[in-house]
N, C-alpha and C positions, 0 to 999 in steps of 0.2 A: 241300299240303306241297311245297316246292321239290325236295327230294331224295327218292329212293325208298329208304326204309329196308328193310333186309334182316334181318328178325327171325326168330330161331329160338326156339321155345318149349322149355323144359327142364322135364321132369316126372319125379319119382321117385314110384313107386306100388307098392302091395303088396296084392294080393287085393281090389281095389276097382274092378273093371272097370265097374260101373255108374256110379260117379262119374267115371271116366276117359272113358266114353262121353259123358257130359254136358259135360265140359270140352272135349273135342275138337270137339263140335258148336258150343260157344260160340266157340272159336277160329276155326272155319271161317266163322262168320257175321260176323267182324270186318270193318269197313269198310277197315281196313288189315290184311290177312291175313298171318299168319306164313308164311314159306316152307314150314316143316315143324315138326313136333314131334319132339323126340328124347326118348324115354321109357326110363327105367331100370325094368325089371320086377324088383322086389326079392323076388319070390315064390320061385321062378318060378310063373307062373299061366297056364294055357292060355287062360283067358277074357281075360286082358290081351292075349295074342298075337292072339286073334281080334278084339278091339276095335281094335287098331292096324291090322290088315289091312283091316277094313271102313270105317275112317275116311275121310271125304271129304277131310280134311286129310292131306297126305303125312306119313308117320311113319317114323322110324328107331327100331328097338327094340334095347335092350341087355338081355341076359339073363345076369347074372353067375353065376346058380346058387345065390346066397345073398343074404341081406339085408345090403346095404351101408349101410343107414340113409339118412336123407334127405340128409345132407351128402355121403356117399360116392356115393350114387346120382346126385345133381346134378353132382358133380365128374366122374363117368364120362360122364354125358350131355353135359356141356360140352366135354369132351375130344373126344368123337366129333363133336360139332357143328363144332368148329374144324377137324377133319380133313375132314369131308364138305362143309362150307360155308365155305371159307376167306375168302370175301369178305363174310361176314355183318357186319352193323353193330351189332346189338343182341341180347342174350339177354332173353327174357321168362321169368323163373323163376316158375312158377305151380304151386300145389298142385292135386291132383286134385279137391279138394272146393271149389274156387273157381268162381264163376259170374260171367262178364264180360258186360256189355251190349255191343251191337254196336260202339259207338264208343269203348269204353274204351281199347283199344290206341292208336288214332289220337290220342285226347286226351292220353294219357301221352307219346307221341312228340312231340306239339306242345309240351307243357309242358317236356319235357326240352330241346328246342331253345331255347325262349324263355328258360329260366333257365340254360342252359349246364351242365346237370346230367349227371354221369356215371351217377348212379343216381336213380331216381324211384319213389315208392311212392304208392298211393292210400290213402284211408280205407277201412276195412273195416266192413261192416254185416252184421247177421244177416238171415235170410230175412224177418223182420218189418219190416225197415227201420231197426232201432235200431242206434246206433253200437256197434260191437264193439271196434275198436282204432283208434288213430291212430298214425301214425309218430311216434316220439319226437322232439320238437324239440331243437335245440341249446340254445335258451333255456330255462333252468330255470323262469323265471317263467311262460312259456307252457305248459310241461309241467304245472305245478301248476294252471294255469287249466283245462286240459283235464280233469284229474282231477275238478275241482269240478263240471263240467257232466254227468258221468256218461254215460248213453247217449243224450243229446239231440243228434242229428246237427246240427240247424240251429244250436244254440247253439255247438257245437264249430266249425262252419264259420265262424260270425260272428267267432270269435276270430282267424282268419287267413284272410280271404277269398281272398287272392291266393296262398296257400301260404306255405311257410317252409322254412328250412334244416333238414335232417333229420340227427339223430345216428345213429339206428338204427331198425329196425322188425322185426316178425315176418314170416314168410315166405310167406304165401299168394299174394302177387302183387308182383313187383318187376321193373322194367325197368332193364337195365344195358347200357351201351355195351361193345363188345368191348374197347376200350382200358382201361376201368376194370376189367373182369374180369381182364384179363391183368396189370394193375398190382397189383391187390389179391390175386390168387390165388383159386382155387376154394374152395368150402365145404370145411371140414375133414371128413375121413373117420374121425377118431378120437373124435368126440363123438356121444353118443346124441342123439336128435331133440328134446331139451328145452333150449332156450337156444342151440342151435347157429346159429339164424338171427340172433339178436342179435349173436353174435360175427362172423358173416360180414358183416352189414350195417355194423357198426362199421369193419371193414377197408375196405369199399367207400367209406364216407363219408370215411375218412382218405386214400384214394387219389385221389378226385375229389369235387367238390362234389355233395352229395346233396340232393334236394328232395322235399318232401311236397306232394301235389296234392289239396286237399280237394274239388275239383269232380268228381273221379272216385271213385265208391264201388263197390267190388267186393264182392259177396256172398260171405261165407265160411260155407259150409253143411256142416260135417262131420257125419257120423252121430253119434247119441248115443253117448258114450263116457264112462261114469262114472268110469273109472280114469285119465282124462287129467289131467295136472297143470295148474294154472292158468296164465294168462298170466304171463310174467316180471314185468310191470309192472301191478299190479292196478288195477282201478277200485274206488275206496274205497266205492262203494255196496254191494258184494257181499262177504259174509263167509260162508265155509263153516261149517257147524255143528261145534261141538266134539265130540270123541270122549269118551264117558263110559266108566266101567269096565264098562258093560254092552254097549258097542258097540266091539269090537276093531277096530283100523285095518285097512283093506284092504292086503294086502302089496304088491300091484302098484302101487297108488297111492302108498304110502309110498316105494317104491323110486324111482318116477318123479319124485316131488316132490324127493326127496333128490338125484337126479341133476341136476335143475334148479338147486338151490342150489349144487352143486359147479361146474356149468358157468358160472353167473353169476360166482362168485368167480374161476374160472379166467380168464374174459373180462376181468375188472377188471385183472388183472396182465398178460395176454397181448396185449390190444388196443393198437395204436399210439396210440389216442385214445379212452379209455373214457368221456370226458365225465363226466356225473353218474351213471353206472350204480352206483357204490358207495353212493350215497345210498339206493338201493332195497333194499340187502341187509338192513338191520334189519327192514323191513316184511315181506320174504319169509320171514325167520326167524320172525317173529311169526305169520304166516299158517300156516306149517308146524306150529307149536306149537298154534295154535288148532284146526287141523284134526285133529291126532292126539293132543293132550293135553299139558298142561304137566307132564310127568313127567321125572325125572332122565335116563332113557334117551333121551328125545326131545331134551332139551337137549344131551346128549352127541352125538346124531346130527347136529344142526345144526352143532355145533362141529367135528365130524369132517369133515363135508362141506366146510365153509368152509376148514378148514385144508388139506385136500387140494387144493382149487381154488387157494388162494393159494400153494401149493407148486408150482404149475405142472402139476397132474395133472387133465386133463378127465375128466368122467364118462363114460368109454368102456365098451366091452364087457368 
């Protein structure tokens, strides 16, 4: 590369020091290494502090004393990075449960330069190598084609070998130029961590051209979490089992899924360029009902969440 990029990794974490250790080791092994990682400890957690101290990659740690959420944590980390490293060129927003191969950051930087992209995202795969998520294309026809191939990574890559303009993505790995971050603004601190990454990436793609890079596949390996809500944009191969009268819904999962619905509706009206996000709202409502049951109260919950979101109220604390 002709220029020397100055990349700062941003991480928001909470009581997951083992995953953070793995991530920092991955970042230290990059062929183009970040200058440092700025970590927001949403615990606080003494193990996270020790992990940052022992890391071979230089770390700056923020300990707000409370859980700021992913958006709030990343916003705080980004602000500190701008103060500590005013000459930085890029932010690498990365989840603590991501696993990067040694050349991933270099490849993302090269692709960003080639395509004059202010934001660039990789494909995400699971630990078994199956496709987990693709950045959402601007093209609706390409988005539908991706849904049709399911978890087949090679078929998905074949649909857009050279990459494609991106509308939005989820948040495990995202490279952003400093100028784009400043133009779009940081992640919101008033949204829970369900759908907030979609809102943020839509602002980024509205601020500067955004690109998806299929040649880079980052492993997203979160621990088992049965109460996590599904991806905002589902793969049609997978359907959660319906809830029967003998299997009451999990309260935490119910609330998280409801928050996701509200945040997606909020994003549709708050985003400067929501693209085709509204087309996914009926499918997410159907998935909610399929998961928790087609009951009057659940129909009311979907309507209530969507109404609040369309009224400009995110699913906050």
